[in-house]
C-alpha positions, 0 to 999 in steps of 0.5 A: 511523484504519486499522487497522494491521500491525507489522513483525514480522506483516508479514514472517512474512505479506509473501506476504498483501501487495501493500503500496505505498510512498506516500512521495516519490520523492526518499525512497527513496533512503533504502531500501523493502520489496522487491515493493513499488509505489512510488505517493505519496500523492497520486496515490494518490489521485488514483487512489483516486478514479477508481475512485469513480463510483457503475457499479462495484462494488467488486469492479470497484474492486479489479480498476482500482485495481490496474490503476491501480497498473500491478500486473501480476499483477491476478489474483493480487493480487484474493485479497490483501490491501492494506498501505499505508506511508511513513516513519514511517506517518501517511501510510499510515494517510491513504492506507489511509484513503483506500482503505477509503473507496473500497470497496475489496473488500479489507482495508487495513492500514497499516504502523505506524510505515511504513519507519522501523519495516520497518527496525529490525526488520528491517534488510532495506529495500532501498537505490535509489542 
């Protein structure tokens, strides 16, 4: 099980994290956390595994993962932690575990309770229609 962060703590320290939403496309209709990267779990796993070749150091894996997730400003993102989330926490935990196993050189956490917890505490998810 990956480390977790609760919605209150994430809100207080939001600028320290790259948020990765691992839900499926249709789940985004219910909203998402502002500025998160949408990368469904299956895609995240495939992209992480592309970085697991022996010739990549943890630093290089981290950079490559950011590029593969289409993180626009890789240099600014290098100092940030990664927080995964899904609807209720289970898939976010799987994603965080996959990232931890890949030995990215970054702190990785999962949003405890997922988007449901964020929306319940903050009520400010972005609705996409």
